[in-house]
N, C-alpha and C positions, 0 to 999 in steps of 0.2 A: 502494498500500500504505500502510494505517494505520501509524503508530509503532507499537502496541502489535505489530500483527502483525509486524514488523520484527524489534524485539526480540524475540520469542518464536522466529520462524523463525532467527534466529542463534543463540539459546541453545540450541535443537535441534540444531543442527549442530554445537555446541561441547560437546554431552552431558548438556544438562540434559534429564530429563523430567519430566513431568506425572505428578503422583499426587495422590490426594485421599483422605488418610489419615484426615481427619476430615470427609469431606465437606464442605469450607468453602466451597462458590460462594457468590458470584462469583470469589472470592479463594481458590481452591487452591493448594496448594503444590506445590514443584518441587524435585526433586533432582538433584544431581551426583553420578553415581555414582563419579568418580575422587577428589573432594575430601570426598564424602560430606555435602556441605552440604545443607540444607533451608532453603528459602526459600519465600516468597510473592514475588508478581510484581515488586512495587515493588522488591524488594531483588537481582532478577535484575541482572545487569551492563546499565549504558546504556549500550548500544554505541553509540546515536545521538548521543551529548554527551559520550563520555569515550573520546580517543583509547589512553589504556592497554587498554581494554576492547577497542576495535577490533583493537589490536596482537596482544592474547592470540588472538583469533578468528582472524585472518588466519592463524595458525599451523596450522590445520587444512589451510589449502588446499596443493596441490602447487606446485612451480616452475611449471608451465605455467597453472595455475588462477590463479597469481599475477601471470602475465603478461597475461593475461586481463583480470583486475581491473586493473591499470595501463592498458591499455588502455581499459576503460571510463571511468575517471578520466579520463582526457585527451580521451574522446569521438574516441578514433580506434583503431579495429578493422581493420585489413587483412585482407581475405577470402583471399587469396595464403596466408596464413603466414608473408611474408616477414618479415626483421627489419627494422622500419622504424625510421628515425632520427628520435627527438623533437627537437622544436625546442627552443628554451631555453624559450620561453612554456609549453610542453607539460609539461618537467621539472621548471619552479617548480609550476606546476598540481599535477602529479602530489604533489608534494614539501609542499605546503602544504592538501591536501585536508582538508577538515573530517572529522569522524568519521561524520558522516549521510551525506556523501559517499562515505565508504569503506564505509559500510554496505550501501548502495544496490549498489555495484559489486560487492560482496561476494556478494549477494543475486543479482544479476543473471548473475554470473559461475557461481552454481551452479545456475542456471534456477529460483530460487526466487522472483523478483520477479513480482509480479502487479500489474495496473493495478487 
């Protein structure tokens, strides 16, 4: 998935909606109905490089989805659904995951990742 596609997919999950009030393609406007912000693509949160933006995005996940995301981040997903014990290196990988890694895991968790 291209970085732009990732940012758009995450933004949409977080409530941003594409609108074109002045039909200014190729750079249409995006609105956030919660904050009433109006932005162009470049002003959308930079989820792939900003841990704070990803932290805000992750708030939309349920506890189960957060668990799945953690499993994707450490590349450990057990099909049985049992509670696996993470090793020390896996916990470190989870805690130190970059924004881009969290973004990919977020999108995979929500089945929005495309190859």
